[in-house]
C-alpha positions as CSV (number, residue, x, y, z in Angstrom):
1,M,-24.9,-3.6,-6.7
2,N,-26.7,-6.3,-8.7
3,S,-24.4,-7.3,-11.4
4,D,-27.0,-9.2,-13.3
5,S,-29.2,-6.6,-13.8
6,F,-26.5,-4.2,-14.7
7,L,-25.3,-6.5,-17.5
8,E,-29.0,-6.8,-18.7
9,R,-29.3,-2.9,-18.7
10,F,-26.0,-2.6,-20.5
11,L,-27.1,-5.2,-23.3
12,R,-30.5,-3.5,-23.8
13,K,-28.7,0.0,-24.2
14,L,-26.2,-1.3,-26.6
15,T,-28.9,-3.1,-28.8
16,K,-30.6,0.2,-28.9
17,F,-27.5,1.8,-29.9
18,L,-26.6,-0.6,-32.6
19,D,-29.9,-1.2,-33.9
20,P,-30.2,2.0,-36.2
21,R,-26.5,1.9,-37.1
22,L,-26.8,-1.7,-38.6
23,E,-29.9,-1.3,-40.4
24,K,-28.1,-0.5,-43.8
25,Y,-26.2,-3.8,-43.5
26,R,-29.3,-5.9,-43.1
27,E,-30.5,-8.1,-45.9
28,K,-33.5,-6.4,-47.5
29,K,-36.5,-8.4,-47.7
30,P,-40.0,-7.9,-48.8
31,V,-41.3,-8.8,-45.5
32,E,-42.3,-6.9,-42.3
33,K,-39.0,-5.4,-40.7
34,K,-37.9,-7.0,-37.5
35,K,-35.8,-5.2,-34.8
36,L,-32.3,-6.6,-33.9
37,P,-32.8,-9.2,-31.2
38,A,-31.2,-8.6,-27.9
39,P,-28.2,-10.8,-27.3
40,K,-29.0,-13.4,-24.5
41,S,-25.3,-14.0,-23.5
42,K,-22.0,-12.6,-23.7
43,E,-20.9,-14.9,-26.4
44,E,-23.7,-13.8,-28.6
45,L,-22.9,-9.9,-27.9
46,L,-19.2,-10.7,-28.7
47,D,-19.9,-12.4,-32.0
48,L,-22.3,-9.3,-32.7
49,L,-19.4,-6.9,-32.0
50,K,-17.2,-9.0,-34.4
51,R,-19.6,-8.7,-37.2
52,C,-20.1,-5.0,-36.8
53,P,-18.4,-3.1,-39.7
54,D,-15.8,-0.4,-38.6
55,S,-18.2,2.0,-39.9
56,V,-20.5,1.2,-37.0
57,L,-18.1,0.5,-34.2
58,N,-14.4,1.6,-34.4
59,S,-11.6,-0.1,-32.4
60,S,-11.9,2.4,-29.5
61,E,-15.8,1.8,-29.3
62,R,-15.2,-1.8,-29.4
63,L,-12.7,-1.7,-26.5
64,K,-14.8,0.4,-24.3
65,I,-17.7,-2.1,-24.7
66,A,-15.4,-4.9,-23.8
67,S,-14.0,-3.1,-20.8
68,A,-17.6,-2.6,-19.6
69,M,-18.4,-6.1,-20.1
70,M,-15.2,-7.2,-18.1
71,F,-15.7,-4.8,-15.3
72,K,-17.0,-7.4,-13.1
73,T,-14.2,-9.8,-13.5
74,T,-11.1,-7.9,-14.2
75,K,-8.9,-7.5,-11.1
76,V,-7.3,-4.6,-9.5
77,S,-3.8,-6.3,-10.0
78,E,-4.5,-6.0,-13.7
79,I,-4.5,-2.3,-13.9
80,M,-2.8,-1.0,-10.7
81,L,0.7,0.7,-10.6
82,E,2.9,-2.1,-9.1
83,K,5.0,-1.2,-6.1
84,P,8.5,-1.1,-7.9
85,A,7.1,1.9,-10.2
86,I,5.7,3.8,-7.0
87,T,7.2,6.9,-6.0
88,F,7.6,6.9,-2.2
89,V,8.2,10.0,0.1
90,R,10.0,9.8,3.4
91,E,8.2,11.8,6.1
92,T,11.5,13.5,6.9
93,D,12.3,14.6,3.2
94,F,12.7,18.2,2.9
95,M,10.1,19.9,0.5
96,G,12.9,21.6,-1.4
97,P,13.3,21.7,-5.3
98,L,14.8,18.3,-5.7
99,T,11.9,16.6,-3.9
100,L,9.2,18.7,-5.7
101,D,10.9,18.0,-8.9
102,K,10.8,14.3,-8.4
103,L,7.2,14.3,-7.4
104,Y,6.0,16.4,-10.4
105,R,8.3,14.6,-13.0
106,S,6.6,11.2,-11.8
107,G,3.4,12.1,-13.4
108,F,1.3,11.3,-10.5
109,K,-0.7,13.5,-8.0
110,H,-0.5,11.2,-4.8
111,F,2.3,9.6,-2.9
112,P,2.6,7.2,-0.2
113,V,4.7,8.6,2.8
114,V,6.8,6.3,4.8
115,D,8.6,6.5,8.1
116,S,12.1,5.5,8.9
117,K,11.1,1.9,9.1
118,G,9.3,2.0,5.7
119,D,5.9,1.8,7.3
120,L,3.1,3.8,5.7
121,V,2.3,7.1,7.7
122,G,0.0,8.9,5.2
123,I,-0.3,10.3,1.7
124,L,1.1,13.2,0.1
125,H,-0.9,15.0,-2.4
126,T,0.5,17.4,-4.9
127,S,-2.6,19.7,-4.6
128,S,-1.3,20.6,-0.9
129,L,2.0,21.5,-2.4
130,N,0.8,24.3,-4.6
131,S,1.2,26.8,-2.1
132,L,3.8,29.8,-1.8
133,K,3.9,29.1,1.8
134,I,5.9,25.9,1.5
135,K,9.5,26.5,2.5
136,E,12.7,24.4,1.7
137,T,13.2,23.6,5.1
138,D,9.5,22.0,5.6
139,R,9.6,18.4,5.8
140,A,7.0,16.0,4.1
141,F,5.4,14.9,7.4
142,K,3.8,18.7,7.7
143,Y,1.8,18.2,4.6
144,L,0.7,14.5,4.5
145,D,-2.7,13.3,4.7
146,P,-2.9,10.5,7.5
147,N,-6.2,9.1,6.0
148,I,-5.1,5.9,4.1
149,F,-7.7,3.4,2.2
150,Y,-6.8,0.2,1.0
151,V,-8.2,-2.4,-1.6
152,R,-6.9,-5.9,-2.1
153,A,-5.1,-6.9,-5.4
154,D,-7.8,-9.6,-6.0
155,Y,-10.7,-7.1,-5.9
156,S,-12.8,-7.0,-8.9
157,L,-12.8,-3.5,-10.5
158,E,-16.5,-3.5,-9.5
159,K,-15.7,-4.1,-5.9
160,A,-12.9,-1.4,-6.2
161,F,-15.3,1.2,-7.7
162,A,-17.8,0.6,-5.0
163,A,-14.8,1.4,-2.5
164,F,-14.1,4.5,-4.1
165,L,-17.9,5.7,-3.9
166,R,-18.1,4.4,-0.2
167,T,-14.9,6.3,1.1
168,N,-15.2,9.4,-1.4
169,S,-11.5,8.8,-1.8
170,Y,-9.5,8.6,-5.2
171,F,-6.3,7.1,-4.2
172,F,-6.1,3.6,-2.7
173,I,-3.0,1.5,-1.4
174,V,-3.4,-1.9,-2.9
175,I,-2.2,-4.8,-0.7
176,N,-2.3,-8.8,-0.9
177,K,-3.9,-11.3,1.3
178,N,-0.5,-11.4,3.2
179,N,-1.0,-7.6,4.1
180,E,1.8,-6.7,1.9
181,L,2.0,-3.6,-0.1
182,V,2.0,-4.5,-3.8
183,G,0.9,-1.3,-5.7
184,L,-1.7,1.7,-5.8
185,L,-4.9,2.4,-7.6
186,T,-6.4,5.7,-8.5
187,V,-9.7,6.7,-9.8
188,E,-8.0,8.0,-13.0
189,M,-6.9,4.5,-13.5
190,L,-10.3,3.1,-13.3
191,I,-11.7,5.7,-15.5
192,G,-8.9,5.2,-18.0
193,Y,-9.7,1.5,-18.2
194,L,-13.4,2.1,-18.9
195,L,-12.8,5.0,-21.3
196,G,-9.4,4.3,-22.7
197,K,-8.1,7.6,-21.0
198,A,-9.3,9.9,-18.1
199,P,-11.2,13.0,-20.0
200,T,-9.4,16.4,-19.6
201,D,-11.0,19.8,-19.1
202,K,-8.9,22.8,-18.8
203,F,-11.9,24.6,-17.0
204,E,-10.9,25.3,-13.5
205,A,-13.5,27.5,-12.2
206,D,-16.0,24.7,-11.1
207,S,-16.7,26.6,-7.8
208,D,-17.7,29.8,-9.6
209,R,-21.4,29.5,-10.2
210,L,-21.7,32.3,-12.8
211,S,-18.5,30.9,-14.7
212,V,-20.2,27.5,-14.9
213,A,-23.3,29.0,-16.2
214,V,-21.8,30.9,-18.9
215,R,-19.0,28.9,-20.2
């Protein structure tokens, strides 16, 4: 991905967005109206954002623009869930009410599964647990996904996003340069960084063509 061209496109779109909204704040002169010049640097853009009245850009919009600008330089370690906050599952855990309650109460959808030595053996997705066929005597290893993908803590969010696209995964284990597990990263975290929060939609019939057409 060419980050310079991305920034140039972003600046052009931002200028096009701001130009009409700033019109009423420009000084009126009896001369030919000139379009707002496109910022030539990040410093010029930040200065423009600071001078924009709240009626042009609110705090949420400013944050989204700033997040997009720092997408290339922000590190995975700055937005990941750190290891102490991760809910781990042992492969021998029974999938009874206590385990399921722990998982659902965590608020997450994907959980690293470890063996008796603490080594990763897979990922448990709550989507695989929404079945009436699950028995209290079933153990976690029966439902784990053995596919594990990794990103490093010092990756930029741009590089992490490329990994999401490349693997078609939505959950990554974060390691450091010493190959130590230090956190986890989800696509929801990445979207939340860019948009403030991940968008929600109660519609669930995406596989039903007619439902999509008429909703």
